[in-house]
N, C-alpha and C positions, 0 to 999 in steps of 0.2 A: 504494500500500499504506499502511495506517495501523495504529495500535495496536488499534483496534477490530476490524479484520479479523483480526489475529493472535489477539486474545482469543477471537473467535468460532471460528476455526480450531482452537485448543487445546481449546475446550469440546466441539466436535464429535468430535475425536479421543478425548478422555477419556470421553465419554458413549456413543460408538459410534453416534451417529445425530443427525439434525438436530432431530427432535421433542423428544428428551431434553435436548439442548443448549439449545434455545430455551426450554424450561420452566426450566432451571437459571439461564439468563441473564435470564429474564423479559423476553423479546423475542418478537415475532411471528415464526413460522417462515418466512413469505415474505421478511421483512427479512433473516433469517439466510441464507436460500438465495441472495438477491440479492447479499449482501456476499461470499459464498463464490464465486459466479460472477464477480464483478468481480475478486476476488483471483486466481482461476485465469486469467482473461483477461490480467490485468497481468503474471503470472509466465510465461504461455504453456505451462503444464503442468496436468495434472489432479492434484488433491491427494487425491482420494478415488475408490474404486471402490464403486458402489452394489451392495449384495448383500441381496436381499430388502427388508426394511423398514429395514435398517441400512446402515452404510457401513464400509469398511476403508480404511486409509491406503495410498495408491499408494507407489511407491518415492520419488517426489519429496516426497510428504507426510511420509514418514518422516524424510527428510533435513532437512525444515524444522522438525521439532519442537524440537530442541535450540536452533537460532538463535532461534526464536520465544519460547521461554521466557526465553532470556538478554536479548533485547530488552525484553520486558515487565518483567523484573526490573531491568534497568538504569534504565528509566523510573521504576519505583517507587523505586529508589535516589535518583534526582534529587528526586522528590517528598518522600522522607523526609528528605533532606539539607537541603532548603529549609525544612522545618518543624521541623527539629531543631537549628537554629543555637544555640539556648540550651541544648542538651543533648538526648540521645536519649530521646524521650518516647513514641514509638510505633513500630510496625512488627511484622514477624514474621520469626523465624529458622527456616529449615526444615533440619532435621538428620536424615540417614539414619543408623541405628545398628544394629549387630549386638547380640544379646541380652546377652552378658556385659558389654561395654563400656557397654551401656545401663543396667546396674545401677550400675556405677562405671567410669569417672569421670563419666558423664553426669549422674547425680543430683547430684553436688557442683557440677559446672559450672553446671547449670540453677539450683541454689539460690543460688549466688554471683551469677549473672547477674540473677536476679529481684530480689535485694537492690539491685543497682545500677540496674536498668532495670525498675521495676515495671510500666510501661505497655507493655512489649514482650512479645509472645507467642512461646514457643518451641514449634514444632510438630515432632514427631518422627515418623519413618516407619520401619517395621520392615524390616530386611534381614538375610539369613541367611548370606551368604558375602561375603568381601571384594570379589569381582568384582561382586556386586549393589550394594554400596555405591558403588564406582567408577562403575558404569553410571549410577546415579541422579544422581550429581554431574556426570559428563560430559554427560548429556543435559539438565541444567538442572532436573530434577525437584526436586532439593534443592541448597541452596547449600553445605552442609557435610556431611561424612560421617565417622562414627566407626566404625572397624573394628579387628578383632583377628585377627592371623595368626601362624603358627608361626615365621615369620622377619620381620625388619624389612621394612615395606612398601616396595616399589619401583615403585608404580603409575605407568605412563607417562601423560603428558598432564594430570596434576593435580599440585598442590602437596601435599607430604606433611610433616606436623608430627608427629614422634615424641612421644607423650605419656607413656607408662609401660609397664613390663614387669610382668606379673602371674603369679607363680608359681602352680602348681596345688595344691589342698588337697583333703583327704578330708573330706566332710561326712556326718555320721551322726546318727541319733536318740540322745538321752541314754540312759545305762544300758547301753550295749554295751561292747565291748573297747576302742574308741578313747576317748582322753581328750583334753579340750579343750586346744589349744595345745601338746600333746606330739607331736613330730615322729614320723612313721612312714616306713618304707621301703615301696616298692611291694610287696615280698614279704610285708609284714605284713598285706596285704589278701587273702592266699591264704585260700581257704575261705569268703569272704564273698560275699553276693549283691550285685551291683552294678547301678546304673541308669545307662544309657547314652543318648547321642544317636545318631543314625543315622551310618553310615560316611561318612567324608569330612571330619570335623572333628578338630581336634587333641585335643579332649576324648576322642573315641571312640578315637583312636589309642593314647592312654595306657591306656584301659580294655582295649583289645585286647591290649596288652603284658602287662598284669596277669593276664589270663585265659589267656594262652598258656603252653604248657609243662606242662600238667597241674597247675596250682597248686590246683585245686579251686574257684577263684573263678569265678562264673558270672553272665552278664548275665540278669537276671530281667525287665526291662522296657526297651523302647526308646522314646524319646519325641521328637517333633518340636518341641514347645513347651517351651522351657527354663523357663518359669514354672510348669510342672507338676512339675519335679524336686524342688523343696524341700518341697512338700506330701507327695510320695511318700516322701521321706526321713523326714520327721517321723512318718509313720504306720508306720514300720518296714519298709517294702518292701525297702529296701536302702541301700547306701552310694553316694554320688555323688562323682565326681572333678570339681571345678569350679575355674574361675580364682578367685584370691584376691578378686576384685571382690565375690564373694558373701559374704565372711566376716562383715561387720558385719550384714547383713540375716539371715544364717543364725543367728548368735548371738542376735539380738534375738527370733527365733522359738523359741529354746530348743535349737537344734541344737548338736552338738559339731563343732568345726572343728580338724582336725589338719594341720599343714604336712607336705608330702611331701618327703622328702630327695631331692636330685639330680633334681628334676623339670624338665620343660620349662617354657618361659615363653610367655605369650600376649603378643605385641607389639601394643600399642595405639597407633593413629595417627589424627589428624584430617586429612582431605584436603579440598581446596577448589580452586576455580578463582578465584584472587585478583583477576583482572581483572573479575570479574562478581559482586561481593558488595555487598549493600545495607549501609547504615551499621550496622544491627543485626547482621547476620552478621559484619561486620568486627570489631565490638566483642566478639562472642562468640568469634571466633578469637583475638583479642588476649588475652582472658581465659584462653583454653585455653593459649596460649603461656606466659603467666605461671605458670599451674598447673604445666605441664611443667617450667619452669625451676626453680621452687621444689622440686619433687620430685627434680630432678637434683642440686641443691645439697645437699639433705638427705641423699642417699644417697652422695654423693661421699666417697671416703676422705680422712681428715685427713692433712696432711703435717707 
């Protein structure tokens, strides 16, 4: 078994077939097929089931995905470390992120990281639940994961770094009853039209509480993509309840942002597998730790 075989194996799994993988790798398909035959013979198991013109992973192939990604990433870490003795100059950080943490703190983290390491690329991958973020990190698809949850994260099998707690805010178009930076109670949103995400998120549970009990508040649109919420707000479709991560962007776009009294908090955390991080990812994690520490110090009560 060698790194080339593992690279070929991952490409076939990701592209769903030998011909597409061969084209992506710029190798001849017979060479790819022979490499996989040798790997399967070496391991003593079939890694793929042939289905029509494509392939699907066997049970053994599925189990090999995570370890293969980690092996290749560890080898990349060795190469990066060897070429970066005089400073971190190149590499890629792969970060899975949920939508709201992807606005903040991810924007600030990437900005600070790019200033320190302009030659390193930060590659982000969308995830929509904490479980999806954890799965991407555990499988080795991403080195780091930024998630937000209703309670502090206790994900098993990964390292968890609490980053910040984001209270929820009401975001509305200007000219309405809400005033910028003037706190409102959930009951103050009675009678308003609301924009909501699909059931299952903390954002949606807060909206459901507002609409319950005959308050007259109603959900006028339900969206999958959080990026469409702010444009809908600005066109006057309704009010949105969002984590405070959206505050700066919303105000720059001209929206009104009102803090909500006695609201829930989105608990943001960075997760990783510390034993399998490239130098670039380790540096990004260290920067995140410093960011979280400074925020903790800034919000700590004075004695």
